[in-house]
Legacy VTK file of the C-alpha trace (Angstrom):
# vtk DataFile Version 3.0
C-alpha trace
ASCII
DATASET POLYDATA
POINTS 51 float
13.942 23.228 -88.137
11.497 21.414 -89.683
12.059 18.344 -91.621
9.953 16.132 -94.227
11.759 13.307 -96.115
15.186 14.777 -97.788
14.375 18.353 -97.143
13.963 20.264 -94.257
14.261 24.557 -93.656
14.897 26.460 -90.444
14.299 30.147 -89.612
15.744 32.598 -87.521
16.603 36.159 -86.258
19.990 37.339 -86.481
21.784 40.377 -84.871
25.167 40.965 -85.986
27.354 43.780 -84.343
30.059 45.335 -87.261
33.911 46.138 -85.401
32.746 50.060 -85.542
30.070 48.663 -83.148
26.849 48.833 -85.693
24.494 47.012 -85.712
22.418 45.020 -88.565
19.183 42.658 -87.692
17.791 40.375 -90.272
15.609 37.339 -90.645
17.115 34.241 -92.251
16.050 31.370 -93.780
18.390 28.158 -94.977
17.200 25.047 -97.113
18.309 22.300 -96.851
18.552 18.757 -98.502
19.814 15.286 -97.678
22.481 14.520 -99.835
24.113 10.674 -99.963
23.128 10.620 -95.978
24.098 14.110 -95.152
22.300 17.424 -95.177
23.772 20.104 -97.630
22.698 23.063 -97.246
20.867 24.190 -101.232
19.620 27.817 -100.173
19.080 30.560 -97.824
17.202 33.981 -98.082
18.277 36.905 -95.364
15.960 39.955 -94.899
17.443 42.544 -93.331
15.451 44.907 -91.173
15.258 47.984 -88.436
14.122 47.452 -85.631
LINES 1 52
51 0 1 2 3 4 5 6 7 8 9 10 11 12 13 14 15 16 17 18 19 20 21 22 23 24 25 26 27 28 29 30 31 32 33 34 35 36 37 38 39 40 41 42 43 44 45 46 47 48 49 50
């Protein structure tokens, strides 16, 4: 997680498995903003890929 003042962002890799066993992979970035002393999610970007 990276923060600067009232803004922050976090990125991570994700592996998801559906009920049928099929796997998907993604790189995700989420943007946050501190509003009234609480962190709020204000945006996200999801990029699926095949390993």
